[in-house]
N, C-alpha and C positions, 0 to 999 in steps of 0.2 A: 504494500500500500504506500502510495506517495506521501511525502510530507504535507503537501497541499491538501490532499484528501483527508488525512488524519486531522489537520487543523480545522478543516470544514466540519468534520464530525464532532470534534471537541467543542467548537463554537456553538453548534446546535444544542449540545447538552448544557452549556453555560447559559444560553438564551432561555432555556426552559426551567433550569434548576437554580440559576444564580451563579455568581462567579466561583465562590469557594466550593460549594457542594458540586457544582457542575464539573469543575476541573478534577476534583478528587474522585468523584464517582466515575467519570470517564476513564481515568487511569486504572481504577479497580476493574471496571468493565472490560477494558482492553486486556488486562492481565488474565482475567477469567476466560476470555475467549482463547488467548494463547495457550492457557493450561488445558482447555478442552481439546484443542487441536493436538497437543502433545499426547494426551490420553487417547485420543482417537487413533493416532499412529500406533501406540502400544497395543491397543485392543485389536486393531486390524492385523498386526503381525503375530501376536501371541494369544489372542483371545477368541479366535474363530473356530478352527477345527484342527484335528490331528494331522491331516494332510499338509496343511500349511507349515506346521512345525517340522514335519519331515522334509519339506522342501528347503526350509531355512537351514536345517542341520546338514542336509546333503549338499547345499551350495557353499556355505562358509560357516560351519557350526560355531567356532570360537568367536568370530566376528559378531554374529547375531546374538550370542550369549552376552557379550559385552554391551551391545546395544540394548538388549532387554534389561539388564541391570541398571544401566545409566538412565534410560527412559523412566523406569520405575522410581528411582531415587529422585529424578528431576520432578516428577509429579508430586511426590511427597514433600519436597522442598517448596514447591510453588503453593501447595495447599497450606503448608505451615506459614509461609509469608503472608498469604491472604487472610490469615486469622491471627496474626501477631497483634500485640497491643498497638494502639494508635500512635504511641510514641515510645521510643527506647532512649532513655537519657535525654539528650537534647535533639535527637533526630526523629522526625515524623516518619511514619510508615504508611505505605499504601496498603491498607487493610480494611476489611469490612468494619472493624472496630472504630475506624476513623469517621464513619458515617453518622452515627447518632448525634454527636455534638453539633453537626452542621445542619440538622433538620429542624426547622422552626416549629412546625405544627406539633403540639404535644402528643396527640394520639398517634400520629405517624412515627414520631420519635420513639414512643413507647413500644410500638410494634417492631420497629427495626432493632431496638435493644433486645427484645425478646428473641427475634430471629437470630441475632448475633450470638446470644447466649447459647442457643441450640447449636449453632454452627461451631462454636468453641468446644462444646462438649463432644460433638460428633467427630471433630478432627483432632482430638487429643492424641490418637494413635500416630498421626503423621508427625506431630511435634515431638513425640517421644522418640521416634526413629531419627528425626532431624537432629535432636539434641544429643543423642547417645552414639550414633554411628555415621551419620551422613555429613553434617556440617561440623561436628566436633568428635574427636576421638576420645570418648569417655574411657578413663583408665580402667575402671572395674569391668566394663563391658568387654574391652579388648584383651586385657591381661588375664581375667578370670574365666574367659570363654571356655566352656566345657568342664570347668572345675567347680569344686564346692564354693558356694557363695557367689556364683556367676550372676550377672545381671541378665534377667530374662525380659526380652521385649515382646510386646503384644504382637500376635500374628495379624497380618493384613492381607485380605483376599481382594480380588477384583471387585467383588460385591461391596466390600467395605469402602473401597475407593469411590465407587459409584455413590454410596450413601454420603460420603464426605463432600463430594462435588455437589450433590443435590442440596445439602445443607447450606453451602456457600451460595449457590445459585438462587436459593429461596430468598435470601436477603436482597440480592440484586433484582430479582424479578418483582419483588414487592415494591421496591423504589421505582423501578421502571413503570410499573402499573399505576402507582399512586401519583407520581410527579410528572410522568410523561405520557400517561395513558397509552402505554405500549406493552403488548404481551410478547416480550423478547424470549426466544427459545434458545437458551444457552447450550442445549445438548444437540443442536442441529447444525452440522457443518457440511456444506457442499464443496467437495474437492475432487479433482481428478488427476492430481499429480503426486499424491502421497503414497503411503504404504500399500494401499489397495492396488494401485497401479503396479508397484514393484512386485507384489505377489503374483499378479496376472502374468507379468513378463517372465518371472522365474518359472512359473508352472508351464508356460508355453515353451520356454527354452528346454525344459526337461521332458517335455512330452515325446 
């Protein structure tokens, strides 16, 4: 997307939401879309069927294993970032938690606060993995792994990730609906140059 198009879209949000809320919400909105696209690539590669996994392993097994792990951790990092506190020390964060203070209407603010609380609770799994093994090398997790007293992290399935994404999107969808009168579908991405196309070409090459 060009810089001019991005500015045009951001300006539209500012015009309907006001300067502060419009700019912050658009940044969160954009991050949520990017996160959804990354997750879509992961699920198209590794969440479809056994045949696809066989094709990936038969083509370049180690490479696609690395891609699988990196995409997975990237999704958890992005989920964590979108649910971080509104501010860390003197630095403001682009997080759903930054939205409630910027909303003027008391009823709308209260509902966004409620949805944010649900999102925080739902995404605790991602922050646990982010803090212990992805963004930080937690001593006890790495040193005691497999030994007595080892730090055990919660298991995360694809279903869990979907639930975490849904909780974040519920915050954004409410704001879109209430302040822009828009029913934005954050789980619908139309693309023809991503992982789905790669799989088709690999299957065709191996046919």
